[in-house]
Every structure is written in C-alpha cells, then in structure tokens.
N, C-alpha and C positions, 0 to 999 in steps of 0.2 A: 531331458537330457540337461537340466539345468546345473547338476552336479559338476559338469564337464567345461562349463563357461570360463573362458579366460585360460584354459588349460592346455598344453600341447597334448593333442590325442593320437594314441597309436589306434588305428582302425581296427586291426586285426583283434587286439587286445579288448577294445570296448565292443566288437561284434560279440566275441565268445561271453563277455560278462552280461553283456543284454541278451543273449543267444537271439541275435536277428542277422539275418543274411544282408541285409542293406543298412546304410546309414543316411542320414539326409542331412547336410549343412547348409546353411543361409547368411545372409545378412540383409539388412535394411539400410537403405541411404536416401537422403534427400538430394534430390539433383534439380535445380531449378524450381519449377512449380510442379515437380512429380516425385513420387515416392518409388524409389527403384528397390526392387526386391530381387536378388540373385539367389537362386537355389542351385544344389546339386545334389546326385545321387552317388553312393559311394559303396561299391561291394566289398562287405567287410571281409570275405575270405581273400580277396586278391589286392584289397586297398587301391583298385583302379575305378577311376570315376565315370562311370556309365550313361550319365546324363547330366546336363545342365540346362537352366533356363532362367530368362528374365522377364521381370513383370515390372512394366511403367504404369503407374496408377497416379492420375492427377491427384494432387492433395486434396482438392475440395472433395471428391469421389471416395478418399480414404477417410476423410473428416466424417462422411456421411454413413459410415458404418462397415465392418470387416468382414460380411459376409459374402459378399461379390468376391474380395480379394481372396478369400478364403476358399471358395469355391473354384474359382480361377486355378489357384496353386494346386488344389487337392487335385483336380481333374488331369492336370498336367503330369503329377506324381503318379497317380494312378497308371496312367498311359504308359509311362516310363517303366514302372515296375512289373506291368504285364507284359511288356516288350522284353525286359530284361529276362524273366521268367519263360517266357516262350522260348528265347532261344536258349536258356539252359535247359529246359524239357526236351528241345529237338534231338539233343545229344544223349539223351538217358534211356533206357531200357524199359520197356513197358510191362515187363514181367511182374513186378511188384508196383506197378502205379497206382496212386489213388486218384481219386474223382478230379482234383485241382490239376495233377499232373496229367492227366488225360486230357482234359480241355485245354492245356496249354500247348500240349503236343497237337491238338485238333488245330488250334491258332497257326502253329507251325507250318502243319501241313496244307492248309487252305492258302495258296499262291495263286489262286485265280485260273487256274487249269481244271478241265475237267477231272483228271486223275486226282489233284490234290483236293478238290470239293468232294469226291467219293470218298478219298481216306480220311479227311476232317468228320464228314458224316459219322464214319464207324468209330472214329475215337470218341466224338460228342455222345454218340448211343452207349457207349462203355462207360463214360462217365455218368451219365442220367443213370445207368442202371445200380452203379454206386450209390448216388446221391441225385435223386428225382427232382430236389432242388435246387441244383447247380445253377445261378443264374448264369453264370460263364459259359456253361455247357449249351443251355436255351438259346442263349443269345447267339453263339455259334452257330447252332445248328439253322437259324434264321439267315444269317449270311451263306453260309454253304448253299443251301437249298437257294438262295437268289442267286449266286453262281450258276446253279444247275437249270434255272430257267431259261437262261440264255445258251447253255453249253449242251444242254441235254433235254429240247424242249418238248419232247415227245410226251413226257409225263408232266406236261405242263398244270393241267388242273389238280392233278394228286400234289404235287409241288406247292403251288398256291395254297391248297387248303393245310398243309403241314406248315407251311409259313404262318399261317393264321393261328393253329393251335399252339406252335410254340412260342409265337410272340405273346399271345393272351397267356400261356403259363409264366414267361419272363416277367411279365408285368405282374401277375399275381404274387410271384415270388416277391419281388422289391418293388413297389409302386414310386418309391424313391432314388431307383437307380434309372439315371437319364439315359443309360443305354439299352434298357428296355424300352423305353418309349422310343428311341431312336428305329431299333429292329421292327417295333410295331408300326410306325411310320411306312417303314419298308413293305410290311405286310399288306397294308392297307394301300399302298401304290400299284402292288402288283395285280390287286382287285379294282383298280382305276377309280378308288373311292378318296379321291382327292381331298375333299373338304376336310374327311376324318383323319386323313395323313397329315394336314396342316395341323389339325388339333392336337395331334401327338408331338409333332413338333414344336409346337406351343409349350405343351408340358415339360418336353426337354428342358428349354429355357426356363421355365419356372423354377426347376430344380437347379439347373447350373447354367446362369446367364453367360457365360463364357464360352459356351460350346460351337466352335465355329463349324462343325459338320454339321449343325442344323442350317445354316445357308447354303453349303454344298447340295444337301438334299432338296432344299427348295430350288435351287437351280436346275435340278435333274427335273424337278415336277414342272417347272416353266417351260422344259424341252419336252416332255411328254405332253403337255396339254396345248402344245402349238403356239407358246409363246417364247421362242428362243432369245428375243430380244430383252424381255425381262431378266434371264438367266444373269448376265452380267452385272447387274445391280446385287444379286444376291452374291457374288462372286467377290465383288467389290467389298461388302460388307463383310465377307469371311475374312479377306485379305486384313481389313480395318482392325478386326477383332483380334487376329493372329497373323503378324508380319510372314510369318514363317510358312503360312498357308500357301502363299504364292509361288513357293518352292515345292509344293507337295504335287507329286504326278498327277494324281486323280483331279485336282483343281485344274490344271492345266490341259488335261483329258476332257473336262467339262466345257472349257473355254472353247478348245478345239471343235466338240460336237456342235456347240450353241453357233459357231460360227458356219460351220459346213451345213447347219440347217438352214442358214441365212444365205447360203451360196456364197459366202466368203472365203473363197478357197485358200487366198495367200494367207489370211490370218489364222485359218483351222491349220494349216500346215506347220507355220511357227508353232504353234501352242503345241500340237502333236510332237512334233519333232523334241521340243524341250522335254516333254512327259516321255518319250520314249528313252531318251536320254538317262533317265532317272530310272525308269522301271520296265523292263521286258514284258509287256502286257499284252497280248493277243488283240484286245478290244483297239489298242491305240494304233496297231498295225491295220486293222481293218479300217479305221476313220483314214489313216495317211493313205492306203491304197486307194480309198475312194476319191479323196481330195488331189492327190496325184494326178490319177486319171483324168479328173474333170479339168484339169489345168493341162492337159494333154503332154505331161511329162512321165511318157510310158516307162522310161528305164528306173525311174524311181517308183514308179507305181508298181512294177514287176518285183522290184526288190522288196519292197513293202510287202507285197502278195507272198512273197517266200517266206518271209519271216512270219507272217499270219499263218501259213498254211506249215511252217515248222510248230509252232505251236499248238495250232488247231487242224490237223490232217483232215481232209473231208468238208473244209467248212464251206458252206453252200448258201446261196441267197435264202433259199427255202428256210433254213434254220434260222436265219435272221428274223424273217417274217414269221416264223411259228413261235418265237418267244413273247410276243404280243405285249409288248411293254406298255402299249396305250391302244386305245380304240378313238381318240379323237383325229378328227379326219383331218384336221390342217397337221398335225404331227405326220400321219401316215402320208399325206402329200408331199411334205417337206423330206420325209425318207426317201421316197420313191425317187424324187426329182433331185435330189443331191447325193445321197449314199448308196441307195441300190443301182443306181444309174451309173455311179462312178465305179462300183465293184463290177457292175457287168462289162463295162468298157475295158476294165483290167482283166478280164476272162474269168472271175469267178462263176464256178457252175452254179445252174439254177437249183438242180437236186444232187 
C-alpha cells in the first residue's frame, strides 16, 4: 500500500480497489529507549476500526533484527482477523458456506459449553469434508474435543485418541503454524506425556517467540504435575510478554486454580471473581464454589454453585474425577483436599 502513503484514504474505496475486507494501518515512533509500533485493523466495508494494538520494543532488540517484531505483530493481527471473521461468520447462513466459513462458525459455536463443543465439532467435520487440509478446522477439532474431555468424560479414551490424530494432522499440514504445535501440546498433555508436551511448546516459541499462550499452557502443566507454585512464574512471564494477558479471563482462572491447589482460598477467590466478571464460564464457577465453601462462606458458595449448575446441569464430583486430567499423585491429592472437598461442602452430588 505504499501508493497510499501520505494521502487521505477513503477506507471503503481502497477496500473495493484492492478487493480486501480489512485494511491495516500503523505507525512507528521512537519513545525514549523504545521503538513503539501502533497498529490498527479497519473493516473496509463499514470503515470501523475493529482492533488496535501497541508493541513497545527496546531499540537494542529492534537493531538486532526484525524477525521477532514481525512475528509478534503478525501473531496479533492473525488473531484479530480470525476473531473478526468469526463474529461475521456467526451471523451467516450455512447453506452455501465454504470450508473457511464453516471453520469460523465452529469457532463461534465453541463457547466452552457441552452444547457448544458438540456443535463446533459438527461444523469442523463439515469443513474437513470440503477441505481435509484445513489447518483451522483440524486445530479447532482438538480444542472442541479438549472441552468434551471434561464435559463428557464417558468417552475419555476415544476423545484422547481423536485429539492425538487431529493434532498430528494439523502439524503435518503446516509444521510452521504455531497454533498446530499448541494443540499438539494439548493432545500430549491429555495423555500425560508432559516432556513431549513441553517439547511441542518449545516448537511454538521457535516459530513465534512472542506467543504468551505458551506460558499459560506451561502454567497448567505445572498444576497438573503437582507443582502449582511454579505456575505463578509462568503467569508472570506471560504478563511480561503481553501486559494485556493479565486481564484475560483464562489467565485469572489459572491463577485461581493454582492458589486453590495450594489452599490459598482468599487469593483463589480474588482471581476467580475477576475471571467470572470477564467471562461466564462454568469452570470458573466450579472453582469459586469450592473456594467459597472452604472459606465457610456458604451463601456465596451456593450462589456460585447455582451458576455452575445453570451452565452445566447435572454436574457431579464423578464427572470431575472422570476427566482424568493427570495421574500425578500430588495433583490428585491437592484436587481431593481443596477442590473436591469444597464442592462436597457446597452440596455438589457425587454421582
């Protein structure tokens, strides 16, 4: 778009001329010892800004090469584009949808609920019938199945195998797609193959050193392997990599889980309350139910339990145990002592 440099731009006209749905704009400035990059994404049809982001890069780091900077910016832009097109696809009819549109509709459907995960799988299946090499649909399948492992654990072994198969296919389609290696790590974690999962996450960072979700996954692995105290260092690293991560609901939920696993109920409640304010997710209310009950605040425990059962009717202790997130004895003891005991205090049924 160098031909537009220094000119007043009619976003709609440029979008039509270039035949693109979105336009990127940005600027680079020196601020103190940093190179500041401001970028935005604009919907060319409506001329509405749909995303903006800022990178602060130390000048010394920028002088060493542009690869890391480009990877950071490209990663954020890709997520913004996928999120925007997911919202768009959510409101479109599926009658004439292509593989990409079906994948995006699957993303929109997978809201963390049992119903959402099942609907997402159907849409990803349709996308893969049209395009067996759709990396997005393969990656989406792994994420949806991961939800089902907890929400519908009766088919645990089949789901674990399907995660393995879809993640291997995703990596085979594009070994340089960091998202494929991220879900490969998820599939390996569900098989308790922790060292291999860590290797897959290292591959993510080789491709894109800026991905803060690697540290979130490492924090979960710390919890599942009985080392919740180590999760905080990974969370701090994720926040240092991208300050916005600290206001992400899943970041806060991980912090809540780590504190709950250590018996730090007040800290767990603070993190989970903030997470719940950002995203209504059944798992957050499960943790809140347990933490409130352990603090003997039964009024709040019952309110959180009500929210949990609203999202997941029939939720039981047996379902938590059947998800088999880890075989580590320390993790299992921490779960029993702090989470399951709290859920029982709040009256969650065993079966």
